[in-house]
PASEBA-1860 file (N, C-alpha, C; in nm, 3 decimals):
! residues 285
1> MFDTILVP> 0.085/-0.123/0.004/0.001/-0.001/-0.002/0.087/0.126/0.000 ~ 0.194/0.117/0.075/0.286/0.236/0.079/0.415/0.196/0.006 ~ 0.426/0.239/-0.113/0.546/0.208/-0.197/0.647/0.324/-0.199 ~ 0.598/0.442/-0.190/0.683/0.558/-0.192/0.663/0.653/-0.072 ~ 0.753/0.661/0.015/0.738/0.733/0.141/0.825/0.860/0.138 ~ 0.766/0.974/0.164/0.840/1.102/0.174/0.862/1.139/0.319 ~ 0.984/1.165/0.355/1.012/1.211/0.494/1.093/1.343/0.482 ~ 1.028/1.456/0.518/1.103/1.586/0.515/1.185/1.596/0.641
9> VDGSECAD> 1.310/1.646/0.624/1.402/1.664/0.738/1.455/1.805/0.741 ~ 1.484/1.847/0.862/1.544/1.987/0.876/1.649/1.988/0.985 ~ 1.700/1.867/1.023/1.804/1.857/1.123/1.755/1.859/1.267 ~ 1.621/1.868/1.286/1.570/1.869/1.419/1.554/1.732/1.475 ~ 1.541/1.721/1.605/1.528/1.589/1.670/1.394/1.526/1.626 ~ 1.290/1.604/1.619/1.160/1.552/1.584/1.158/1.500/1.444 ~ 1.218/1.564/1.352/1.234/1.512/1.214/1.319/1.389/1.208 ~ 1.418/1.376/1.300/1.499/1.258/1.304/1.420/1.137/1.352
17> VAVDYAAD> 1.329/1.160/1.446/1.241/1.054/1.497/1.147/1.007/1.377 ~ 1.101/1.101/1.300/1.015/1.065/1.184/1.091/0.980/1.087 ~ 1.218/0.995/1.069/1.303/0.910/0.981/1.300/0.767/1.031 ~ 1.305/0.746/1.160/1.300/0.608/1.212/1.167/0.540/1.184 ~ 1.061/0.615/1.197/0.929/0.565/1.165/0.913/0.531/1.019 ~ 0.967/0.621/0.935/0.957/0.597/0.791/1.037/0.477/0.751 ~ 1.154/0.463/0.816/1.246/0.346/0.787/1.167/0.212/0.820 ~ 1.102/0.211/0.935/1.031/0.088/0.974/0.927/0.048/0.876
25> LARRYDAT> 0.845/0.155/0.834/0.742/0.130/0.735/0.801/0.082/0.603 ~ 0.912/0.146/0.562/0.975/0.110/0.435/1.018/-0.034/0.434 ~ 1.074/-0.081/0.541/1.118/-0.221/0.547/1.003/-0.313/0.537 ~ 0.895/-0.279/0.601/0.780/-0.375/0.602/0.702/-0.371/0.472 ~ 0.704/-0.255/0.405/0.631/-0.242/0.272/0.724/-0.249/0.155 ~ 0.856/-0.272/0.181/0.952/-0.270/0.071/0.942/-0.142/-0.014 ~ 0.935/-0.039/0.058/0.914/0.098/-0.006/1.042/0.173/-0.027 ~ 1.041/0.273/-0.107/1.151/0.365/-0.128/1.123/0.490/-0.046
33> VYVATVID> 1.217/0.533/0.024/1.200/0.660/0.108/1.272/0.774/0.039 ~ 1.198/0.877/0.013/1.256/1.005/-0.038/1.286/1.101/0.079 ~ 1.411/1.121/0.102/1.453/1.213/0.208/1.464/1.355/0.146 ~ 1.380/1.448/0.195/1.378/1.577/0.137/1.398/1.687/0.238 ~ 1.463/1.792/0.193/1.473/1.914/0.273/1.441/2.032/0.178 ~ 1.384/2.132/0.238/1.344/2.250/0.160/1.417/2.374/0.209 ~ 1.491/2.435/0.124/1.557/2.560/0.157/1.450/2.670/0.152 ~ 1.433/2.739/0.259/1.326/2.842/0.264/1.365/2.961/0.172
41> VRFVSAAP> 1.289/2.976/0.064/1.319/3.079/-0.031/1.316/3.219/0.029 ~ 1.249/3.236/0.139/1.241/3.365/0.203/1.371/3.409/0.266 ~ 1.457/3.310/0.295/1.582/3.338/0.358/1.701/3.346/0.265 ~ 1.669/3.334/0.135/1.778/3.340/0.038/1.784/3.480/-0.022 ~ 1.886/3.551/0.010/1.896/3.689/-0.030/2.019/3.719/-0.119 ~ 2.116/3.626/-0.122/2.236/3.650/-0.206/2.293/3.514/-0.247 ~ 2.369/3.516/-0.355/2.422/3.394/-0.410/2.513/3.324/-0.312 ~ 2.609/3.387/-0.242/2.697/3.314/-0.150/2.615/3.246/-0.036
49> QYDNLRSE> 2.511/3.318/0.011/2.427/3.264/0.116/2.355/3.141/0.066 ~ 2.305/3.148/-0.060/2.231/3.041/-0.113/2.323/2.916/-0.134 ~ 2.445/2.945/-0.177/2.542/2.834/-0.199/2.569/2.758/-0.064 ~ 2.586/2.840/0.048/2.607/2.781/0.173/2.486/2.699/0.218 ~ 2.368/2.752/0.198/2.243/2.685/0.244/2.224/2.550/0.156 ~ 2.260/2.559/0.029/2.251/2.444/-0.058/2.347/2.336/-0.010 ~ 2.467/2.376/0.025/2.561/2.281/0.065/2.521/2.213/0.191 ~ 2.467/2.289/0.284/2.422/2.238/0.415/2.303/2.145/0.389
57> ANALVDSV> 2.212/2.176/0.300/2.098/2.100/0.273/2.140/1.960/0.213 ~ 2.227/1.967/0.115/2.277/1.842/0.054/2.350/1.754/0.153 ~ 2.423/1.813/0.245/2.490/1.728/0.349/2.389/1.667/0.442 ~ 2.283/1.737/0.469/2.182/1.688/0.565/2.110/1.565/0.505 ~ 2.054/1.586/0.381/1.979/1.473/0.319/2.070/1.351/0.293 ~ 2.190/1.375/0.250/2.287/1.271/0.218/2.319/1.191/0.343 ~ 2.333/1.261/0.457/2.357/1.193/0.583/2.244/1.101/0.628 ~ 2.124/1.156/0.614/2.004/1.070/0.650/1.992/0.954/0.555
65> ANRLEASG> 2.006/0.984/0.423/1.991/0.878/0.323/2.097/0.768/0.342 ~ 2.221/0.806/0.371/2.324/0.710/0.399/2.291/0.617/0.519 ~ 2.229/0.679/0.619/2.191/0.603/0.739/2.080/0.504/0.700 ~ 1.984/0.545/0.622/1.874/0.457/0.575/1.929/0.342/0.487 ~ 2.017/0.378/0.394/2.070/0.285/0.307/2.148/0.175/0.383 ~ 2.218/0.213/0.486/2.298/0.123/0.571/2.209/0.023/0.642 ~ 2.082/0.066/0.662/1.980/-0.025/0.733/1.896/-0.107/0.634 ~ 1.931/-0.092/0.501/1.861/-0.175/0.400/1.748/-0.108/0.337
73> VATTSVVR> 1.727/0.024/0.349/1.613/0.095/0.300/1.664/0.175/0.170 ~ 1.588/0.153/0.058/1.622/0.225/-0.066/1.583/0.370/-0.049 ~ 1.675/0.463/-0.086/1.644/0.605/-0.062/1.680/0.684/-0.184 ~ 1.620/0.799/-0.189/1.652/0.906/-0.286/1.660/1.040/-0.212 ~ 1.764/1.117/-0.240/1.772/1.251/-0.169/1.718/1.359/-0.258 ~ 1.649/1.446/-0.196/1.588/1.562/-0.274/1.606/1.690/-0.195 ~ 1.649/1.796/-0.267/1.661/1.933/-0.213/1.586/2.026/-0.303 ~ 1.496/2.104/-0.241/1.422/2.203/-0.316/1.433/2.340/-0.252
81> TSKPYQGV> 1.408/2.449/-0.327/1.402/2.578/-0.271/1.257/2.637/-0.292 ~ 1.195/2.659/-0.183/1.054/2.703/-0.185/1.015/2.746/-0.045 ~ 0.886/2.782/-0.029/0.834/2.790/0.110/0.828/2.641/0.156 ~ 0.861/2.620/0.281/0.880/2.481/0.334/0.756/2.392/0.301 ~ 0.638/2.433/0.340/0.520/2.348/0.324/0.491/2.322/0.174 ~ 0.514/2.426/0.092/0.487/2.419/-0.054/0.589/2.316/-0.113 ~ 0.716/2.330/-0.066/0.816/2.238/-0.117/0.787/2.091/-0.081 ~ 0.739/2.069/0.033/0.705/1.932/0.081/0.598/1.880/-0.016
89> LMVAEEYG> 0.491/1.954/-0.030/0.381/1.909/-0.115/0.427/1.895/-0.259 ~ 0.512/1.977/-0.306/0.562/1.971/-0.445/0.641/1.841/-0.463 ~ 0.731/1.808/-0.372/0.806/1.686/-0.381/0.717/1.562/-0.375 ~ 0.614/1.566/-0.287/0.522/1.451/-0.276/0.453/1.427/-0.410 ~ 0.412/1.536/-0.475/0.347/1.518/-0.606/0.437/1.475/-0.717 ~ 0.559/1.536/-0.714/0.656/1.506/-0.818/0.696/1.361/-0.819 ~ 0.715/1.302/-0.702/0.762/1.163/-0.696/0.648/1.063/-0.668 ~ 0.525/1.108/-0.664/0.410/1.015/-0.646/0.415/0.955/-0.510
97> ADLIVMGT> 0.449/1.027/-0.404/0.450/0.971/-0.269/0.311/0.928/-0.235 ~ 0.292/0.819/-0.166/0.161/0.780/-0.114/0.159/0.782/0.038 ~ 0.265/0.835/0.097/0.263/0.865/0.246/0.371/0.969/0.273 ~ 0.334/1.060/0.359/0.435/1.159/0.414/0.448/1.132/0.560 ~ 0.569/1.123/0.609/0.599/1.100/0.753/0.675/1.220/0.804 ~ 0.619/1.294/0.902/0.678/1.419/0.946/0.674/1.421/1.104 ~ 0.771/1.497/1.159/0.761/1.532/1.296/0.658/1.643/1.317 ~ 0.602/1.652/1.432/0.496/1.752/1.464/0.561/1.886/1.466
105> HGRTGVDR> 0.684/1.908/1.496/0.748/2.036/1.481/0.893/2.019/1.458 ~ 0.952/2.130/1.405/1.098/2.117/1.359/1.175/2.223/1.426 ~ 1.275/2.275/1.352/1.374/2.368/1.408/1.305/2.501/1.438 ~ 1.190/2.528/1.377/1.129/2.659/1.404/1.056/2.662/1.538 ~ 1.050/2.547/1.605/0.999/2.543/1.736/0.852/2.519/1.743 ~ 0.771/2.613/1.776/0.626/2.612/1.797/0.596/2.513/1.913 ~ 0.693/2.496/1.995/0.679/2.410/2.118/0.605/2.286/2.085 ~ 0.495/2.253/2.151/0.422/2.129/2.122/0.299/2.160/2.036
113> YLLGSVTE> 0.280/2.275/1.991/0.165/2.316/1.917/0.196/2.338/1.767 ~ 0.097/2.302/1.684/0.123/2.304/1.537/0.081/2.434/1.472 ~ -0.004/2.515/1.538/-0.063/2.621/1.471/0.042/2.709/1.388 ~ 0.019/2.721/1.263/0.110/2.805/1.184/0.235/2.733/1.138 ~ 0.252/2.610/1.178/0.378/2.536/1.141/0.372/2.476/1.006 ~ 0.488/2.429/0.957/0.494/2.360/0.830/0.411/2.234/0.828 ~ 0.418/2.163/0.940/0.345/2.036/0.948/0.189/2.056/0.940 ~ 0.144/2.151/1.011/0.000/2.179/1.006/-0.043/2.218/0.862
121> RVLRRSDV> 0.041/2.300/0.789/0.000/2.335/0.656/0.001/2.220/0.560 ~ 0.098/2.133/0.581/0.104/2.012/0.496/-0.019/1.925/0.525 ~ -0.056/1.908/0.651/-0.172/1.829/0.689/-0.296/1.888/0.625 ~ -0.306/2.015/0.626/-0.426/2.077/0.570/-0.447/2.052/0.418 ~ -0.330/2.040/0.346/-0.336/2.046/0.203/-0.294/1.914/0.136 ~ -0.244/1.814/0.209/-0.191/1.699/0.137/-0.302/1.608/0.092 ~ -0.283/1.562/-0.029/-0.381/1.464/-0.088/-0.348/1.318/-0.049 ~ -0.235/1.293/0.011/-0.201/1.163/0.053/-0.190/1.157/0.206
129> PVLTVRNH> -0.201/1.036/0.266/-0.197/1.028/0.410/-0.070/1.089/0.466 ~ -0.082/1.147/0.587/0.033/1.213/0.656/0.040/1.144/0.793 ~ 0.158/1.083/0.825/0.180/1.026/0.956/0.267/1.129/1.040 ~ 0.216/1.175/1.145/0.282/1.275/1.232/0.333/1.209/1.360 ~ 0.460/1.234/1.394/0.519/1.169/1.513/0.578/1.277/1.606 ~ 0.586/1.247/1.730/0.641/1.336/1.828/0.778/1.293/1.869 ~ 0.846/1.374/1.944/0.975/1.334/2.010/0.940/1.222/2.103 ~ 1.034/1.130/2.124/1.010/1.012/2.214/0.982/1.060/2.356
137> EEGGVSCP> 1.045/1.166/2.402/1.023/1.207/2.535/0.887/1.274/2.557 ~ 0.821/1.310/2.446/0.688/1.361/2.458/0.580/1.256/2.458 ~ 0.620/1.129/2.461/0.527/1.022/2.468/0.519/0.934/2.349 ~ 0.592/0.970/2.244/0.594/0.895/2.119/0.635/0.745/2.147 ~ 0.579/0.652/2.082/0.614/0.512/2.104/0.700/0.455/1.991 ~ 0.767/0.356/2.012/0.853/0.296/1.912/0.777/0.191/1.836 ~ 0.817/0.166/1.712/0.757/0.051/1.637/0.809/-0.076/1.692 ~ 0.739/-0.186/1.672/0.624/-0.202/1.579/0.495/-0.160/1.651
145> YDDVLVPT> 0.391/-0.149/1.571/0.259/-0.121/1.625/0.188/-0.245/1.664 ~ 0.146/-0.257/1.786/0.074/-0.370/1.831/-0.080/-0.346/1.835 ~ -0.115/-0.222/1.855/-0.255/-0.184/1.862/-0.281/-0.060/1.776 ~ -0.366/-0.075/1.681/-0.395/0.035/1.586/-0.543/0.074/1.601 ~ -0.567/0.201/1.619/-0.707/0.247/1.642/-0.756/0.331/1.520 ~ -0.878/0.300/1.473/-0.939/0.377/1.369/-1.074/0.429/1.424 ~ -1.083/0.551/1.464/-1.211/0.605/1.509/-1.303/0.623/1.387 ~ -1.435/0.611/1.412/-1.533/0.628/1.304/-1.663/0.683/1.352
153> DGSEGAAA> -1.723/0.764/1.266/-1.861/0.808/1.290/-1.951/0.768/1.176 ~ -1.896/0.681/1.086/-1.973/0.632/0.978/-1.975/0.724/0.853 ~ -1.909/0.837/0.866/-1.915/0.934/0.755/-1.814/0.891/0.646 ~ -1.821/0.957/0.532/-1.730/0.930/0.422/-1.590/0.969/0.459 ~ -1.575/1.079/0.538/-1.444/1.120/0.571/-1.377/1.017/0.666 ~ -1.455/0.963/0.760/-1.404/0.865/0.855/-1.369/0.736/0.781 ~ -1.455/0.699/0.681/-1.431/0.575/0.604/-1.306/0.575/0.524 ~ -1.253/0.691/0.489/-1.131/0.706/0.414/-1.007/0.637/0.487
161> AYEPAIDL> -1.022/0.632/0.618/-0.910/0.578/0.699/-0.920/0.427/0.717 ~ -1.030/0.362/0.681/-1.049/0.224/0.706/-0.939/0.137/0.631 ~ -0.916/0.160/0.504/-0.825/0.076/0.432/-0.680/0.085/0.480 ~ -0.627/0.209/0.502/-0.486/0.213/0.558/-0.481/0.154/0.692 ~ -0.583/0.175/0.776/-0.579/0.121/0.915/-0.574/-0.028/0.918 ~ -0.660/-0.091/0.835/-0.667/-0.229/0.825/-0.542/-0.290/0.767 ~ -0.487/-0.220/0.664/-0.365/-0.271/0.600/-0.248/-0.266/0.697 ~ -0.242/-0.164/0.774/-0.135/-0.148/0.869/-0.151/-0.253/0.983
169> ASTYDATL> -0.273/-0.276/1.027/-0.296/-0.384/1.124/-0.250/-0.518/1.072 ~ -0.281/-0.546/0.942/-0.239/-0.668/0.881/-0.088/-0.679/0.873 ~ -0.022/-0.574/0.823/0.118/-0.568/0.809/0.201/-0.588/0.931 ~ 0.148/-0.521/1.042/0.217/-0.534/1.167/0.165/-0.644/1.260 ~ 0.064/-0.724/1.206/-0.001/-0.826/1.284/-0.052/-0.767/1.418 ~ -0.119/-0.656/1.406/-0.165/-0.584/1.525/-0.312/-0.602/1.551 ~ -0.357/-0.571/1.669/-0.501/-0.568/1.697/-0.556/-0.440/1.640 ~ -0.664/-0.448/1.567/-0.737/-0.335/1.518/-0.850/-0.296/1.608
177> HSLSVIET> -0.835/-0.175/1.655/-0.943/-0.120/1.745/-1.025/-0.020/1.662 ~ -1.161/-0.024/1.681/-1.241/0.074/1.612/-1.338/0.131/1.723 ~ -1.335/0.262/1.728/-1.414/0.337/1.831/-1.515/0.433/1.770 ~ -1.640/0.424/1.812/-1.735/0.520/1.763/-1.791/0.598/1.885 ~ -1.777/0.727/1.878/-1.817/0.807/1.989/-1.951/0.875/1.955 ~ -2.048/0.855/2.039/-2.171/0.922/2.026/-2.163/1.054/2.100 ~ -2.163/1.160/2.020/-2.144/1.295/2.077/-2.258/1.336/2.164 ~ -2.229/1.393/2.279/-2.334/1.444/2.366/-2.314/1.594/2.394
185> NALGLETA> -2.425/1.662/2.413/-2.415/1.806/2.434/-2.384/1.833/2.582 ~ -2.387/1.962/2.618/-2.351/2.002/2.754/-2.446/1.939/2.856 ~ -2.564/1.901/2.818/-2.659/1.842/2.911/-2.649/1.691/2.915 ~ -2.554/1.635/2.835/-2.538/1.491/2.833/-2.636/1.420/2.735 ~ -2.704/1.501/2.651/-2.798/1.444/2.553/-2.726/1.402/2.430 ~ -2.768/1.295/2.367/-2.701/1.252/2.244/-2.734/1.351/2.127 ~ -2.633/1.368/2.045/-2.649/1.452/1.926/-2.666/1.369/1.804 ~ -2.772/1.378/1.738/-2.794/1.301/1.618/-2.698/1.336/1.507
193> PKGSDEGP> -2.648/1.238/1.431/-2.552/1.258/1.323/-2.623/1.343/1.212 ~ -2.541/1.442/1.162/-2.598/1.522/1.052/-2.607/1.440/0.924 ~ -2.713/1.462/0.849/-2.735/1.394/0.721/-2.758/1.251/0.729 ~ -2.805/1.198/0.847/-2.836/1.058/0.859/-2.975/1.035/0.909 ~ -3.039/0.934/0.857/-3.170/0.896/0.900/-3.164/0.801/1.024 ~ -3.050/0.755/1.059/-3.031/0.665/1.172/-3.020/0.742/1.299 ~ -3.058/0.679/1.408/-3.032/0.739/1.545/-2.890/0.725/1.573 ~ -2.835/0.796/1.675/-2.697/0.787/1.709/-2.648/0.648/1.742
201> DEAARTAL> -2.723/0.575/1.821/-2.679/0.435/1.854/-2.668/0.348/1.730 ~ -2.772/0.354/1.647/-2.770/0.270/1.528/-2.660/0.307/1.432 ~ -2.639/0.440/1.414/-2.528/0.487/1.327/-2.394/0.438/1.373 ~ -2.372/0.436/1.509/-2.241/0.393/1.568/-2.228/0.244/1.539 ~ -2.331/0.169/1.563/-2.319/0.023/1.541/-2.293/-0.009/1.393 ~ -2.365/0.055/1.304/-2.344/0.032/1.161/-2.197/0.073/1.122 ~ -2.146/0.179/1.176/-2.011/0.215/1.139/-1.912/0.115/1.185 ~ -1.928/0.062/1.307/-1.831/-0.039/1.359/-1.844/-0.175/1.280
209> ETVETNAS> -1.966/-0.209/1.241/-1.991/-0.328/1.167/-1.925/-0.320/1.031 ~ -1.921/-0.198/0.972/-1.853/-0.181/0.844/-1.705/-0.200/0.859 ~ -1.650/-0.147/0.965/-1.507/-0.170/0.990/-1.475/-0.317/1.006 ~ -1.555/-0.386/1.087/-1.535/-0.532/1.105/-1.552/-0.607/0.981 ~ -1.643/-0.577/0.893/-1.661/-0.644/0.766/-1.543/-0.626/0.676 ~ -1.496/-0.495/0.665/-1.378/-0.469/0.584/-1.247/-0.540/0.637 ~ -1.241/-0.541/0.770/-1.124/-0.613/0.824/-1.127/-0.759/0.801 ~ -1.247/-0.821/0.811/-1.260/-0.958/0.786/-1.224/-0.993/0.645
217> EASVTDVV> -1.267/-0.910/0.551/-1.235/-0.932/0.405/-1.086/-0.924/0.380 ~ -1.015/-0.853/0.470/-0.869/-0.843/0.452/-0.796/-0.944/0.542 ~ -0.868/-1.038/0.595/-0.816/-1.142/0.681/-0.755/-1.089/0.813 ~ -0.807/-0.974/0.857/-0.773/-0.922/0.994/-0.883/-0.959/1.085 ~ -0.860/-1.055/1.175/-0.957/-1.106/1.266/-0.955/-1.061/1.407 ~ -0.838/-1.003/1.443/-0.823/-0.951/1.579/-0.879/-0.808/1.589 ~ -1.006/-0.796/1.603/-1.069/-0.663/1.592/-1.150/-0.638/1.726 ~ -1.128/-0.519/1.783/-1.203/-0.479/1.900/-1.283/-0.357/1.870
225> TEITFGSP> -1.416/-0.355/1.903/-1.496/-0.236/1.874/-1.559/-0.188/2.007 ~ -1.585/-0.062/2.011/-1.644/-0.004/2.131/-1.719/0.123/2.092 ~ -1.833/0.148/2.165/-1.911/0.268/2.158/-1.898/0.342/2.294 ~ -1.865/0.470/2.284/-1.864/0.550/2.403/-1.946/0.682/2.384 ~ -1.964/0.753/2.489/-2.047/0.878/2.481/-1.965/0.996/2.532 ~ -1.978/1.109/2.467/-1.913/1.228/2.518/-1.851/1.308/2.406 ~ -1.742/1.373/2.433/-1.669/1.458/2.330/-1.584/1.364/2.249 ~ -1.594/1.361/2.115/-1.515/1.264/2.034/-1.366/1.288/2.065
233> YEEILAYV> -1.312/1.404/2.070/-1.174/1.426/2.094/-1.130/1.365/2.229 ~ -1.202/1.397/2.330/-1.168/1.349/2.465/-1.181/1.198/2.477 ~ -1.285/1.142/2.417/-1.305/0.996/2.419/-1.198/0.921/2.347 ~ -1.161/0.969/2.234/-1.052/0.909/2.152/-0.927/0.912/2.233 ~ -0.893/1.028/2.287/-0.769/1.044/2.364/-0.767/0.949/2.484 ~ -0.888/0.936/2.554/-0.891/0.847/2.668/-0.874/0.704/2.623 ~ -0.932/0.663/2.512/-0.920/0.525/2.462/-0.778/0.496/2.431 ~ -0.702/0.588/2.366/-0.559/0.569/2.334/-0.486/0.534/2.463
241> REHDVDLV> -0.512/0.607/2.565/-0.438/0.587/2.689/-0.475/0.458/2.767 ~ -0.609/0.436/2.765/-0.654/0.315/2.842/-0.620/0.182/2.771 ~ -0.610/0.183/2.639/-0.587/0.058/2.570/-0.447/0.049/2.508 ~ -0.356/0.135/2.555/-0.222/0.130/2.507/-0.211/0.129/2.358 ~ -0.284/0.212/2.291/-0.287/0.218/2.143/-0.155/0.280/2.100 ~ -0.101/0.218/1.992/0.036/0.268/1.939/0.020/0.360/1.824 ~ -0.093/0.355/1.751/-0.110/0.434/1.632/-0.257/0.461/1.611 ~ -0.288/0.583/1.578/-0.427/0.626/1.541/-0.435/0.660/1.393
249> VMGTHGRS> -0.527/0.602/1.322/-0.548/0.628/1.184/-0.687/0.689/1.163 ~ -0.699/0.806/1.112/-0.839/0.864/1.108/-0.843/0.959/0.992 ~ -0.973/0.977/0.947/-1.001/1.076/0.843/-0.987/1.215/0.893 ~ -0.963/1.308/0.802/-0.938/1.449/0.838/-1.062/1.522/0.879 ~ -1.177/1.467/0.832/-1.301/1.530/0.876/-1.410/1.423/0.876 ~ -1.515/1.446/0.962/-1.621/1.356/0.976/-1.750/1.423/0.949 ~ -1.855/1.389/1.026/-1.984/1.438/0.995/-2.001/1.592/1.014 ~ -1.900/1.646/1.095/-1.908/1.790/1.114/-1.860/1.874/1.000
257> GIPRYLLG> -1.805/1.808/0.894/-1.772/1.887/0.772/-1.627/1.923/0.768 ~ -1.602/2.056/0.764/-1.462/2.108/0.747/-1.398/2.040/0.624 ~ -1.454/2.061/0.505/-1.419/1.975/0.392/-1.275/1.967/0.356 ~ -1.199/2.070/0.351/-1.058/2.048/0.306/-0.962/2.079/0.419 ~ -1.002/2.149/0.516/-0.901/2.197/0.617/-0.932/2.138/0.755 ~ -0.824/2.122/0.829/-0.833/2.053/0.959/-0.866/2.151/1.068 ~ -0.850/2.283/1.055/-0.855/2.372/1.167/-0.983/2.354/1.247 ~ -0.956/2.326/1.379/-1.071/2.315/1.475/-1.131/2.176/1.474
265> SVAEKLVR> -1.088/2.083/1.397/-1.145/1.953/1.389/-1.086/1.863/1.497 ~ -1.154/1.746/1.515/-1.105/1.645/1.611/-0.967/1.602/1.571 ~ -0.943/1.584/1.437/-0.817/1.531/1.388/-0.705/1.627/1.426 ~ -0.727/1.753/1.408/-0.622/1.847/1.434/-0.587/1.850/1.585 ~ -0.686/1.841/1.668/-0.666/1.842/1.810/-0.581/1.723/1.853 ~ -0.612/1.607/1.794/-0.534/1.490/1.829/-0.399/1.498/1.779 ~ -0.374/1.549/1.661/-0.236/1.570/1.610/-0.157/1.656/1.705 ~ -0.222/1.750/1.763/-0.147/1.841/1.854/-0.117/1.774/1.988
273> TAPVPLMT> -0.205/1.682/2.033/-0.192/1.643/2.170/-0.177/1.494/2.192 ~ -0.204/1.403/2.099/-0.200/1.263/2.123/-0.064/1.220/2.151 ~ -0.045/1.125/2.247/0.089/1.082/2.285/0.144/0.975/2.194 ~ 0.078/0.942/2.088/0.123/0.839/1.991/0.114/0.898/1.846 ~ 0.183/0.830/1.754/0.169/0.874/1.617/0.034/0.875/1.565 ~ -0.001/0.970/1.472/-0.135/0.974/1.416/-0.124/0.989/1.264 ~ -0.197/0.905/1.193/-0.202/0.913/1.049/-0.339/0.973/1.010 ~ -0.331/1.087/0.937/-0.456/1.150/0.887/-0.474/1.117/0.741
281> VRTPS> -0.596/1.090/0.705/-0.627/1.045/0.565/-0.743/1.127/0.516 ~ -0.721/1.189/0.397/-0.826/1.274/0.340/-0.913/1.187/0.253 ~ -1.048/1.234/0.248/-1.137/1.169/0.156/-1.097/1.193/0.017 ~ -1.089/1.086/-0.069/-1.046/1.105/-0.211/-1.132/1.203/-0.282 ~ -1.070/1.284/-0.364/-1.151/1.384/-0.435/-1.242/1.325/-0.533
END
């Protein structure tokens, strides 16, 4: 499923952690990893300065590529000059990447929050799945994945994550968890799904049955499903912690809409705060 993996690097610790995750995936999927760095065009003001930046960029990607090659991973080094997020998306399209693996923040800092960062902008615009990882000391877990969670509300956006989640569970021989959260309002009353004739309970059961059916067709039999009530973001985060989930795979938007952008969505909140890697998957155009 993942034949071409793009991992942007900038010399930061978080990006270095992303390289390790990309390498593990590449070995399991026999994929090629494209190691890319983007020289920020806004910082290039003179030829000598650009030459120095280009030299540093080449040294960085070559160093990472050599490390991956030594571990048996096929790699290609790429250097581009652009705005960082645009350069990442440009390289992904140019080389037909079917997965981008990135740290949640890089040398620019942004502490533990993504707002305004390169990663968030890539997440908002990428047409291919994006796996975001944190520094290990921030709670990130090491591969392999033993427990994979795919949250669902039965929407088309949520369903986009089923195939990669199931494929990852199969590849890693992991338990596939599927959680459907029935959203409740401030009074604790169930909120009916938008655009559905089903009641909340029925919609949740139908969504989980669909995941189970798809998993069974892919010969994934170790499946755990659960329905909870409350805030989707809070319930998903609690489930991750209570069940020692190693990886969350989810659509970038669900019944609430937010068609192309993540801002304010459950997915974005989880990318910012989840203690484990999170793969976001957009609904196919």
